[in-house]
C-alpha positions as YAML, in Angstrom:
chain: A
units: angstrom
residues:
- id: 1
  name: MET
  ca: [77.68, 85.22, 106.84]
- id: 2
  name: SER
  ca: [80.60, 82.85, 106.87]
- id: 3
  name: LYS
  ca: [83.51, 83.23, 109.22]
- id: 4
  name: LEU
  ca: [86.01, 85.55, 107.61]
- id: 5
  name: THR
  ca: [89.57, 85.75, 108.77]
- id: 6
  name: ASN
  ca: [90.67, 89.23, 109.69]
- id: 7
  name: LYS
  ca: [94.24, 88.84, 108.48]
- id: 8
  name: LEU
  ca: [94.81, 91.52, 105.88]
- id: 9
  name: THR
  ca: [98.03, 92.05, 104.01]
- id: 10
  name: LYS
  ca: [98.36, 95.56, 102.59]
- id: 11
  name: VAL
  ca: [99.50, 95.48, 98.97]
- id: 12
  name: PHE
  ca: [98.92, 99.04, 97.72]
- id: 13
  name: GLY
  ca: [98.90, 102.02, 100.07]
- id: 14
  name: ALA
  ca: [96.59, 105.05, 99.92]
- id: 15
  name: HIS
  ca: [99.27, 107.40, 98.55]
- id: 16
  name: GLU
  ca: [100.33, 104.83, 95.95]
- id: 17
  name: ILE
  ca: [96.69, 104.47, 94.84]
- id: 18
  name: GLU
  ca: [96.28, 108.25, 94.67]
- id: 19
  name: ARG
  ca: [99.39, 108.68, 92.50]
- id: 20
  name: ARG
  ca: [98.50, 105.79, 90.19]
- id: 21
  name: VAL
  ca: [94.88, 106.92, 89.72]
- id: 22
  name: ALA
  ca: [96.05, 110.45, 88.82]
- id: 23
  name: ALA
  ca: [98.48, 109.00, 86.26]
- id: 24
  name: LEU
  ca: [95.81, 106.67, 84.90]
- id: 25
  name: ALA
  ca: [93.36, 109.56, 84.49]
- id: 26
  name: ALA
  ca: [95.98, 111.35, 82.39]
- id: 27
  name: GLU
  ca: [96.55, 108.19, 80.30]
- id: 28
  name: VAL
  ca: [92.82, 107.79, 79.65]
- id: 29
  name: ARG
  ca: [92.49, 111.48, 78.76]
- id: 30
  name: ASP
  ca: [95.43, 111.19, 76.33]
- id: 31
  name: ASP
  ca: [93.71, 108.19, 74.73]
- id: 32
  name: ALA
  ca: [90.43, 110.09, 74.28]
- id: 33
  name: GLY
  ca: [92.14, 113.27, 73.13]
- id: 34
  name: ASP
  ca: [89.97, 116.37, 73.37]
- id: 35
  name: SER
  ca: [86.77, 114.34, 72.95]
- id: 36
  name: PRO
  ca: [84.35, 113.97, 75.84]
- id: 37
  name: LEU
  ca: [84.58, 110.60, 77.52]
- id: 38
  name: PHE
  ca: [82.27, 108.46, 79.61]
- id: 39
  name: LEU
  ca: [83.34, 106.30, 82.57]
- id: 40
  name: LEU
  ca: [81.03, 103.32, 83.04]
- id: 41
  name: GLY
  ca: [81.71, 101.78, 86.44]
- id: 42
  name: ILE
  ca: [80.76, 98.29, 87.50]
- id: 43
  name: LEU
  ca: [79.20, 98.36, 90.96]
- id: 44
  name: ASN
  ca: [80.02, 98.07, 93.77]
- id: 45
  name: GLY
  ca: [83.75, 97.55, 93.75]
- id: 46
  name: ALA
  ca: [84.63, 100.22, 91.18]
- id: 47
  name: SER
  ca: [82.70, 103.05, 92.84]
- id: 48
  name: CYS
  ca: [85.65, 104.67, 94.66]
- id: 49
  name: PHE
  ca: [87.89, 104.12, 91.64]
- id: 50
  name: VAL
  ca: [85.40, 105.81, 89.28]
- id: 51
  name: ALA
  ca: [84.95, 108.76, 91.66]
- id: 52
  name: ASP
  ca: [88.70, 109.33, 91.93]
- id: 53
  name: LEU
  ca: [89.30, 108.90, 88.19]
- id: 54
  name: LEU
  ca: [86.50, 111.36, 87.45]
- id: 55
  name: ARG
  ca: [87.84, 113.98, 89.89]
- id: 56
  name: ARG
  ca: [91.29, 113.77, 88.34]
- id: 57
  name: MET
  ca: [90.10, 113.66, 84.73]
- id: 58
  name: PRO
  ca: [90.96, 116.78, 82.75]
- id: 59
  name: GLY
  ca: [88.47, 117.88, 80.13]
- id: 60
  name: GLU
  ca: [84.86, 116.85, 79.67]
- id: 61
  name: ALA
  ca: [83.92, 113.54, 81.27]
- id: 62
  name: GLY
  ca: [80.67, 111.93, 82.36]
- id: 63
  name: TYR
  ca: [79.98, 108.77, 84.29]
- id: 64
  name: GLY
  ca: [77.41, 106.12, 85.09]
- id: 65
  name: PHE
  ca: [77.19, 102.73, 86.72]
- id: 66
  name: ILE
  ca: [75.89, 99.28, 85.92]
- id: 67
  name: ASP
  ca: [75.47, 96.41, 88.32]
- id: 68
  name: VAL
  ca: [76.62, 92.86, 87.79]
- id: 69
  name: VAL
  ca: [74.92, 90.45, 90.16]
- id: 70
  name: ARG
  ca: [76.42, 87.00, 90.57]
- id: 71
  name: ASP
  ca: [74.49, 84.04, 91.91]
- id: 72
  name: VAL
  ca: [76.70, 83.15, 94.87]
- id: 73
  name: SER
  ca: [74.87, 79.89, 95.50]
- id: 74
  name: HIS
  ca: [77.04, 78.37, 92.79]
- id: 75
  name: THR
  ca: [80.61, 77.41, 93.48]
- id: 76
  name: GLN
  ca: [82.04, 79.04, 90.36]
- id: 77
  name: ILE
  ca: [82.16, 82.83, 90.53]
- id: 78
  name: ASP
  ca: [81.12, 83.37, 86.92]
- id: 79
  name: SER
  ca: [78.54, 80.59, 86.72]
- id: 80
  name: THR
  ca: [75.40, 82.73, 86.75]
- id: 81
  name: MET
  ca: [75.14, 86.47, 86.39]
- id: 82
  name: GLU
  ca: [72.63, 89.19, 85.77]
- id: 83
  name: ILE
  ca: [73.69, 92.53, 84.36]
- id: 84
  name: ASP
  ca: [71.53, 95.53, 85.14]
- id: 85
  name: PHE
  ca: [71.97, 97.95, 82.24]
- id: 86
  name: LEU
  ca: [70.79, 101.38, 83.13]
- id: 87
  name: SER
  ca: [68.58, 102.12, 80.14]
- id: 88
  name: TRP
  ca: [68.99, 105.87, 80.47]
- id: 89
  name: ILE
  ca: [72.69, 105.63, 79.61]
- id: 90
  name: ASP
  ca: [73.13, 106.32, 75.91]
- id: 91
  name: ILE
  ca: [76.66, 105.43, 74.83]
- id: 92
  name: SER
  ca: [76.12, 105.67, 71.09]
- id: 93
  name: GLY
  ca: [78.95, 107.66, 69.53]
- id: 94
  name: ARG
  ca: [80.70, 108.16, 72.88]
- id: 95
  name: ASN
  ca: [84.20, 107.20, 74.02]
- id: 96
  name: VAL
  ca: [83.35, 104.72, 76.77]
- id: 97
  name: TYR
  ca: [85.75, 103.42, 79.40]
- id: 98
  name: VAL
  ca: [84.39, 100.47, 81.37]
- id: 99
  name: VAL
  ca: [85.87, 100.68, 84.86]
- id: 100
  name: LYS
  ca: [86.21, 97.42, 86.84]
- id: 101
  name: ASP
  ca: [87.68, 96.76, 90.28]
- id: 102
  name: VAL
  ca: [89.40, 93.40, 89.66]
- id: 103
  name: VAL
  ca: [89.67, 91.80, 86.24]
- id: 104
  name: SER
  ca: [90.38, 88.13, 86.83]
- id: 105
  name: THR
  ca: [88.83, 85.42, 84.63]
- id: 106
  name: GLY
  ca: [87.61, 87.99, 82.11]
- id: 107
  name: VAL
  ca: [84.28, 86.22, 81.59]
- id: 108
  name: ILE
  ca: [82.10, 89.05, 82.91]
- id: 109
  name: GLU
  ca: [84.11, 91.73, 81.13]
- id: 110
  name: THR
  ca: [84.10, 89.87, 77.79]
- id: 111
  name: TYR
  ca: [80.33, 89.43, 77.91]
- id: 112
  name: LEU
  ca: [79.74, 93.01, 79.03]
- id: 113
  name: LEU
  ca: [82.00, 94.50, 76.33]
- id: 114
  name: ALA
  ca: [80.21, 92.43, 73.65]
- id: 115
  name: GLN
  ca: [76.84, 93.74, 74.86]
- id: 116
  name: LEU
  ca: [78.07, 97.33, 74.99]
- id: 117
  name: ARG
  ca: [79.53, 97.17, 71.46]
- id: 118
  name: GLN
  ca: [75.96, 96.64, 70.22]
- id: 119
  name: LYS
  ca: [75.14, 100.13, 71.53]
- id: 120
  name: ASN
  ca: [77.59, 101.66, 68.98]
- id: 121
  name: PRO
  ca: [80.08, 103.58, 71.11]
- id: 122
  name: ALA
  ca: [82.76, 105.56, 69.26]
- id: 123
  name: SER
  ca: [85.31, 103.59, 71.27]
- id: 124
  name: LEU
  ca: [85.13, 101.06, 74.07]
- id: 125
  name: LYS
  ca: [88.02, 100.35, 76.46]
- id: 126
  name: LEU
  ca: [88.48, 98.41, 79.69]
- id: 127
  name: VAL
  ca: [90.08, 100.06, 82.74]
- id: 128
  name: ALA
  ca: [91.11, 97.80, 85.65]
- id: 129
  name: LEU
  ca: [92.02, 98.84, 89.15]
- id: 130
  name: ILE
  ca: [93.66, 95.43, 89.64]
- id: 131
  name: ASP
  ca: [94.43, 93.17, 86.71]
- id: 132
  name: ARG
  ca: [95.02, 89.44, 87.23]
- id: 133
  name: PRO
  ca: [96.01, 88.10, 83.80]
- id: 134
  name: ASP
  ca: [97.20, 84.88, 85.45]
- id: 135
  name: ALA
  ca: [93.55, 84.06, 86.24]
- id: 136
  name: ARG
  ca: [92.17, 84.53, 82.69]
- id: 137
  name: THR
  ca: [89.95, 81.84, 81.25]
- id: 138
  name: VAL
  ca: [89.15, 83.89, 78.12]
- id: 139
  name: ASP
  ca: [91.24, 85.95, 75.72]
- id: 140
  name: LEU
  ca: [91.00, 89.47, 77.17]
- id: 141
  name: THR
  ca: [93.47, 92.27, 77.76]
- id: 142
  name: ALA
  ca: [92.65, 95.31, 79.86]
- id: 143
  name: ASP
  ca: [93.42, 98.54, 78.00]
- id: 144
  name: PHE
  ca: [94.41, 100.47, 81.12]
- id: 145
  name: VAL
  ca: [95.62, 98.97, 84.39]
- id: 146
  name: ALA
  ca: [96.31, 100.69, 87.70]
- id: 147
  name: PHE
  ca: [97.94, 97.67, 89.37]
- id: 148
  name: GLU
  ca: [98.75, 94.09, 88.51]
- id: 149
  name: GLY
  ca: [97.76, 91.69, 91.26]
- id: 150
  name: GLY
  ca: [98.24, 88.11, 92.26]
- id: 151
  name: GLU
  ca: [96.05, 85.49, 93.86]
- id: 152
  name: GLY
  ca: [93.69, 86.28, 96.70]
- id: 153
  name: ALA
  ca: [90.60, 88.28, 97.55]
- id: 154
  name: TYR
  ca: [91.19, 92.03, 97.51]
- id: 155
  name: VAL
  ca: [89.55, 94.46, 99.90]
- id: 156
  name: GLY
  ca: [89.71, 98.17, 100.60]
- id: 157
  name: TYR
  ca: [89.22, 101.25, 98.42]
- id: 158
  name: GLY
  ca: [85.61, 100.21, 97.81]
- id: 159
  name: LEU
  ca: [86.24, 96.48, 97.41]
- id: 160
  name: GLU
  ca: [84.45, 94.36, 99.98]
- id: 161
  name: ILE
  ca: [84.27, 90.76, 101.01]
- id: 162
  name: GLU
  ca: [81.06, 89.74, 102.75]
- id: 163
  name: GLY
  ca: [80.21, 93.43, 103.20]
- id: 164
  name: ARG
  ca: [83.43, 94.20, 105.07]
- id: 165
  name: HIS
  ca: [86.63, 96.20, 104.62]
- id: 166
  name: GLY
  ca: [85.43, 98.42, 101.74]
- id: 167
  name: ASN
  ca: [86.19, 101.52, 103.79]
- id: 168
  name: LEU
  ca: [89.92, 100.89, 104.01]
- id: 169
  name: PRO
  ca: [91.93, 103.66, 102.30]
- id: 170
  name: TYR
  ca: [94.37, 101.07, 100.92]
- id: 171
  name: LEU
  ca: [94.12, 97.76, 99.03]
- id: 172
  name: ALA
  ca: [94.82, 94.53, 100.89]
- id: 173
  name: VAL
  ca: [94.59, 90.81, 100.31]
- id: 174
  name: VAL
  ca: [92.54, 88.73, 102.76]
- id: 175
  name: THR
  ca: [94.31, 85.63, 103.98]
...
């Protein structure tokens, strides 16, 4: 484990997150109408976000998770990845909302959305806890965004860096 500075700058507080997630759940429900919807979270960072969205989601909603594993031996974050699709998740004909912690370059999300479209969902949308459009390297727009963020590594509310700080009830940037 590398040496990690412990200087954290809080950017979104616990109550602010709670209010925004409740509003976002209502926005997603409005988008899906009365139809059942399916939240597909990307592990690990989106786990708390998915749980809170699900608890605040009116109407019928299901959920599942997939894992995106990056090869951290490379210097570029999106250089090598492996996506673990849970084969038991059938999204055909379903309104699917892919839930991601931080959408930055958009490379992972673009690839994942293309793969999921092949499974014939009724609709497919991207939900971001933190959106960083300034970091995009591909043409991608998140359909639903809780917060817009700037540069830096985010921690808290399920987001970790080197296995630390995921338990914080707020979101912070590590400096």
